[in-house]
C-alpha positions in Angstrom: 0.0 0.0 0.0 1.6 3.2 -1.2 -0.8 5.8 0.1 0.3 5.7 3.8 1.5 9.1 4.9 1.8 11.5 7.8 -0.5 14.5 7.9 0.4 15.9 11.4 3.0 15.2 14.1 1.9 16.4 17.5 3.1 16.3 21.1 2.3 18.1 24.3 2.5 18.2 28.1 -0.4 18.1 30.5 -1.9 21.4 31.3 -5.0 22.9 33.0 -7.9 23.4 30.6 -11.3 25.0 30.9 -14.6 23.4 29.8 -17.9 24.9 30.7 -16.5 26.8 33.7 -14.8 23.7 35.1 -11.1 23.0 34.9 -9.5 19.7 34.0 -5.9 18.6 33.6 -5.0 16.6 30.5 -2.3 16.0 27.9 -4.9 15.9 25.1 -4.1 19.4 23.9 -1.1 18.8 21.7 0.9 21.2 19.4 2.0 20.4 15.9 5.7 19.8 15.5 8.2 18.9 12.8 9.6 15.8 14.5 9.0 13.4 17.3 11.5 11.1 19.2 9.7 7.9 20.1 11.3 6.3 23.2 10.3 2.9 24.7 8.3 4.6 27.4 7.1 7.8 25.9 7.6 10.4 23.2 10.1 13.1 24.2 8.1 16.2 25.3 4.8 14.3 25.4 3.2 13.1 28.7 -0.2 12.1 30.0 -1.9 13.5 33.0 -3.4 10.3 34.4 -0.9 7.4 34.0 -3.4 4.9 35.5 -5.6 5.1 32.3 -3.2 6.6 29.7 0.4 6.2 28.5 2.9 3.5 29.4 5.0 1.3 27.3 2.1 -0.3 25.4 0.5 3.1 24.5 3.5 5.3 23.6 2.4 6.6 20.2 -1.3 7.5 19.7 -2.6 7.3 16.1 -5.7 8.8 14.6 -6.7 8.3 10.9 -7.0 11.5 9.0 -9.8 10.1 6.9 -12.1 10.4 9.9 -11.7 14.1 10.2 -13.8 14.6 7.1 -16.5 12.3 8.5 -16.7 14.2 11.8 -16.8 17.5 10.0 -19.7 16.4 7.8 -21.6 14.9 10.8 -21.2 18.0 13.1 -20.9 20.7 10.4 -17.7 22.3 11.7 -14.0 21.8 11.1 -11.7 20.1 13.7 -8.4 21.4 14.7 -5.2 19.4 14.2 -4.7 16.6 16.8 -8.4 16.9 17.7 -8.2 13.5 19.4 -5.0 14.1 21.2 -3.1 11.9 18.8 0.7 12.0 18.1 0.4 10.8 14.5 -2.4 11.7 12.2 -2.1 9.3 9.3 -3.6 8.5 5.9 -4.1 5.0 4.7 -4.0 3.3 8.2 -7.6 3.2 9.4 -8.7 0.9 12.2 -9.8 -1.8 9.6 -6.5 -1.6 7.9 -4.2 -2.4 10.8 -4.0 -5.5 12.9 -2.8 -6.1 16.4 0.9 -7.1 16.2 1.5 -5.5 12.8 4.9 -3.7 12.7 5.7 -0.5 10.9 8.8 1.6 10.4 8.1 5.3 10.5 11.2 7.3 10.1 13.8 5.8 12.4 11.3 4.3 14.8 10.0 0.7 14.6 6.5 0.6 16.0 3.9 -2.2 16.7 0.1 -2.0 16.9 -0.7 -2.9 20.5 -4.4 -1.9 21.0 -7.3 0.1 19.8 -8.0 3.2 21.8 -10.7 3.0 24.6 -12.1 6.5 24.2 -12.9 8.7 27.2 -15.0 11.8 27.7 -12.0 14.1 27.6 -12.4 13.9 23.8 -15.7 15.7 24.2 -14.1 18.4 26.3 -11.2 18.8 23.9 -13.7 19.4 21.0 -16.5 21.1 23.0 -18.9 18.4 21.7 -20.9 16.3 24.1 -22.0 13.9 21.4 -18.5 13.0 20.0 -17.6 10.2 22.4 -20.9 8.4 21.8 -20.5 8.7 18.0 -16.9 7.4 18.2 -18.1 4.3 20.1 -20.9 3.8 17.5 -18.5 4.0 14.5 -15.4 2.5 16.0 -13.4 5.5 14.8 -11.3 5.4 17.9 -7.7 5.4 16.8 -5.1 3.1 18.2 -1.7 2.8 19.9 1.8 1.7 18.9 4.4 0.3 21.3 8.0 1.1 20.4 10.2 -1.8 19.3 13.1 0.4 18.2 13.5 4.0 19.4 14.0 6.7 16.9 13.1 10.0 15.3 10.0 10.6 13.2 10.0 13.6 10.9 7.0 15.1 9.2 8.1 13.8 5.8 9.0 10.3 7.1 8.1 7.3 5.0 5.8 4.6 6.5 6.9 1.0 5.7 5.1 -2.1 6.9 7.6 -4.6 8.1 5.4 -7.4 9.6 1.8 -8.4 9.0 0.7 -10.4 12.0 -0.5 -13.9 11.1 -3.7 -13.7 13.0 -4.9 -10.7 11.1 -7.2 -9.4 13.8 -8.0 -5.7 13.0 -8.4 -3.0 15.6 -11.9 -2.4 14.3 -12.9 -6.1 14.6 -12.0 -6.0 18.4 -14.0 -2.8 18.9 -17.0 -4.3 17.2 -16.9 -7.5 19.2 -16.6 -5.7 22.5 -19.0 -2.8 22.0 -21.5 -4.0 19.4 -21.7 -7.8 18.9 -25.0 -9.0 20.5 -23.6 -12.5 21.1 -19.8 -12.4 21.1 -18.2 -15.8 20.7 -16.1 -17.1 23.5 -13.9 -18.8 20.9 -13.2 -15.5 19.2 -12.4 -13.8 22.4 -9.9 -16.6 23.3 -8.4 -16.2 19.8 -7.9 -12.5 20.4 -6.5 -12.7 23.9 -4.2 -15.4 22.7 -2.4 -12.8 20.6 0.8 -12.2 22.6 1.1 -8.6 21.2 -2.3 -7.5 22.4 -1.9 -4.9 25.2 -2.7 -5.9 28.8 -5.6 -3.3 29.0 -7.6 -4.9 26.2 -6.8 -8.4 27.2 -8.3 -7.6 30.6 -11.4 -6.1 29.1 -12.0 -9.1 26.8 -11.3 -11.7 29.6 -13.9 -9.8 31.8 -16.4 -10.1 28.9 -15.6 -13.8 28.5 -16.3 -14.3 32.2 -19.7 -12.5 31.9 -20.7 -14.6 28.9 -19.8 -17.9 30.6 -22.0 -16.9 33.6 -25.0 -16.5 31.4 -27.7 -19.1 31.9 -28.1 -21.9 29.3 
């Protein structure tokens, strides 16, 4: 696939923000930049405010597909600002149904692996001053996703994106989202297949194992 490319690079530190006369601290407000240095634990100059739910080695680089910007602008009738979802990489040609857990990409000097889909939170609503956005993100599965860093390195705005490894299980980010949020009768076998992927981040493995336990407790 030759159409993969970077639209924006963004990073930022947590700061106090105002939403409807209430303050909140978040790293979701990021600034565009010309390069990022992706380390094993975080991007230089980029941090999260709540490490219990964000960040860590399995969620170093946040990605959001640029194609979705046009969708949201058509739905809500107003343009979005760059890094509207707090992502570090805004990319073309790498939507949630085009990448699989465990896929490996080289972007610039960095070697990155898809670790999990994003579990969206209400801060996205605050960031965009839109109380319907989170609900619509869950409905569509337009969540974005995360990379872990396999090899540290610099990513520049004009860096090429090369796919190095296609994971053999071919479980897309979007398929996991659909199973968890929208499948009326999720299969225990499929859940076991997904959690059996070693490269899946711990957070999503926990969510899916909890779902499996609930299913197994159902009568009949």
